C-alpha positions as CSV (number, residue, x, y, z in Angstrom):
1,I,-25.4,0.1,-25.3
2,K,-26.0,-2.1,-22.2
3,G,-24.2,-5.0,-23.9
4,I,-21.2,-2.8,-24.8
5,K,-20.8,-1.6,-21.2
6,Q,-21.0,-5.2,-19.9
7,S,-18.3,-6.4,-22.4
8,E,-16.0,-3.5,-21.5
9,M,-16.3,-4.0,-17.7
10,L,-13.3,-5.7,-16.1
11,N,-14.3,-8.6,-13.9
12,P,-12.4,-8.4,-10.6
13,T,-12.1,-12.1,-10.4
14,I,-10.3,-12.2,-13.8
15,F,-8.0,-9.4,-12.7
16,F,-7.0,-11.0,-9.3
17,L,-6.7,-14.6,-10.6
18,V,-5.4,-14.1,-14.2
19,M,-3.8,-10.7,-14.6
20,L,-2.3,-9.9,-11.2
21,P,-0.2,-13.0,-10.6
22,P,2.0,-12.6,-13.7
23,I,2.6,-9.0,-12.8
24,I,3.8,-9.9,-9.2
25,F,5.8,-12.8,-10.5
26,E,7.6,-10.6,-13.1
27,S,8.5,-8.0,-10.4
28,G,9.9,-10.7,-8.1
29,Y,11.8,-12.4,-10.9
30,N,13.5,-9.2,-12.1
31,L,14.3,-8.0,-8.5
32,H,18.0,-7.6,-7.8
33,K,18.3,-10.2,-5.1
34,G,21.7,-8.9,-3.7
35,N,20.3,-5.5,-3.0
36,F,17.1,-6.9,-1.5
37,F,18.8,-9.3,0.9
38,A,21.5,-6.7,1.8
39,N,18.8,-4.3,2.9
40,L,16.3,-6.8,4.3
41,G,16.4,-5.5,7.9
42,T,15.7,-1.9,6.7
43,I,12.9,-3.1,4.4
44,V,11.2,-5.0,7.2
45,L,11.7,-2.0,9.6
46,F,10.0,0.4,7.2
47,A,7.3,-2.1,6.3
48,V,6.3,-3.3,9.7
49,V,7.3,-0.6,12.2
50,G,6.6,2.3,9.9
51,T,3.2,1.1,9.0
52,A,2.3,0.4,12.6
53,I,3.4,3.9,13.7
54,S,1.4,5.4,10.9
55,A,-1.7,3.3,11.6
56,F,-1.5,4.2,15.3
57,T,-1.0,7.9,14.6
58,V,-3.8,8.2,12.1
59,G,-6.2,6.1,14.3
60,A,-5.4,8.1,17.5
61,G,-5.7,11.4,15.7
62,L,-9.0,10.4,14.2
63,W,-10.3,9.2,17.6
64,V,-9.2,12.4,19.4
65,L,-10.7,14.6,16.7
66,G,-14.0,12.7,17.0
67,Q,-14.0,13.0,20.8
68,A,-13.4,16.7,20.5
69,K,-16.4,16.9,18.1
70,I,-14.2,18.3,15.3
71,S,-14.8,15.3,13.0
72,Y,-17.4,12.5,13.0
73,P,-17.1,10.6,16.3
74,L,-16.0,7.1,15.8
75,S,-15.3,4.4,18.4
76,A,-11.7,3.6,19.2
77,K,-12.0,0.3,17.3
78,E,-13.4,2.1,14.2
79,S,-10.7,4.8,14.4
80,F,-7.8,2.4,14.6
81,G,-9.3,0.1,11.9
82,F,-9.5,3.1,9.6
83,G,-5.9,4.1,10.5
84,A,-4.7,0.6,9.6
85,L,-6.5,0.7,6.3
86,I,-5.4,4.1,5.3
87,S,-1.7,3.6,6.4
88,A,-0.9,1.0,3.7
89,V,1.1,2.7,1.0
90,D,0.5,1.8,-2.6
91,P,3.9,0.2,-3.6
92,V,3.2,0.3,-7.3
93,A,2.7,4.1,-7.3
94,T,5.8,4.6,-5.1
95,L,8.0,2.5,-7.4
96,A,6.6,4.3,-10.5
97,I,7.6,7.6,-9.0
98,F,11.0,6.3,-8.0
99,S,11.5,5.0,-11.5
100,A,10.4,8.3,-13.0
101,I,12.8,10.4,-11.0
102,D,15.7,7.9,-11.4
103,V,16.6,7.3,-7.7
104,Q,19.6,5.4,-6.5
105,P,19.1,1.6,-6.6
106,T,19.4,1.3,-2.7
107,L,16.5,3.7,-2.2
108,Y,14.5,2.0,-4.9
109,M,15.1,-1.4,-3.1
110,L,13.9,0.1,0.3
């Protein structure tokens, strides 16, 4: 049974070097370039500014709760590091939901 479990386990190196690049390439290749470039400013605004605001809010909230002894006390560096990690949104899940509910192409592009 040990041999079966080892043969069924997906090696992360294989995933990141062999399986993931074609998925990313296909998504970029099939992207509607006109919609993307027409909304580039909004996309960058949401991606950079929105993520920075979210990371700061989560980090500051976690740090304040830790100082108030409501949650585990973390240093400011640890709190803001966690905020930066947790603020990244999974774009694949978001696009899957948008596709499932059939949103407008402009919203899908953002």
